N, C-alpha and C positions, 0 to 999 in steps of 0.2 A: 721171417724167412728162414728156412732150414739151411744148414750148411750145404746139403746136396743141391738145393735149388740155387743157392748163391754161386756154387761152383759151375753149375750148368749154364747160368746166364752170363758167366764171365765176371760178375761182380763179387767182391769179397766183403763180408760183413766185418766191421772192426772187431778186434778181439774183445773189447770191453763191453760189447752188446750182449746182454743175456737173453737166452730164449725163455719161453714161458715156464718151463720146468725149473730152470735155474733161478728165475725170479721167485717162484714159489718156494724153492729151497732156501733162498736168502731170507724171505719173510718168516718161514718156519724157524730158521736158526735165530732170527731176531726175537721171535716170541719166546723160544726156549731160553735164550740168554737173559731176557728181561725177567722171566719167572725165576730163573736161577738166582739172579742178583737181588730179587725182591722176595726171596723165599721166607724170610722172617715175617714180612708183612702179610704174605699170602697165608702162612701158617696161623698167624694171629687172627686173621679174618675167619679162617676155617674153624678154628677152635671156638671163637665167639659164636659163630653160626650153629655149631653143634650144641653149645651150652644153652642157647636161647631159642632154638627151633624157629617157629614161624614169627616170633617176636624179634628176630635178629635185625630186621630193617631199622627200627628206631634204636635198638640197643647197641648195634655194631657200627653206627655211623662213623665213629672216629677210626676204627680199624679199616673200614671200607675206604674212607678218604685217604688214609695213609697208603694203603695198597694201591689205590688208583693213582695217586701222585707218583709213587715209585715206578709203577709200570709205564705211565705216560712219559716219565723222564727218559726211560730207556727205549721207548718205541718212537724214536724221532728219525728224521732223515739222516742225521749224522751216523747213528748206529746202524741204520739200514745200509748206508754206503760202506761202512766197515765190513758188513757181512757180504755185500756184493764184491768188494775188493778181495775177500778171501776166496770167493769162487773164481774170480779172474786169475788169481795167483795159482789156483789148482790147474786151471786151463793152461797157463804159461808153463807150469811144471810138466804137464802131460805133453805139450808140444815140444819142449826141450828134450824130453825123454825120447819122443818119436824121432827127432832130428839126430840124436846121438845114436839110436839104433840104426838109422839109415846110413850114417857115416861109417859104422863098423862093418 
């Protein structure tokens, strides 16, 4: 439900509820964070794949397993909740700024 629809019906959506765009942003941020933290494993897999070409699947099993394990470690609900919390904190900051402007 959009904010406009919520205000028109008289019901307010809780501040912590994310809309589809914000949920997508949180998931994108999670993916970027996971790849950033697993950069060494991703790079090792990419280097192995470049060296082995089409034979990379049997040759790079260890690098692929390490990369997968690292990425799956960071792509959990805990880290997704952290990214969602960041978006909620941005919302709170925007609302506080709006309130401060209205008071002045």
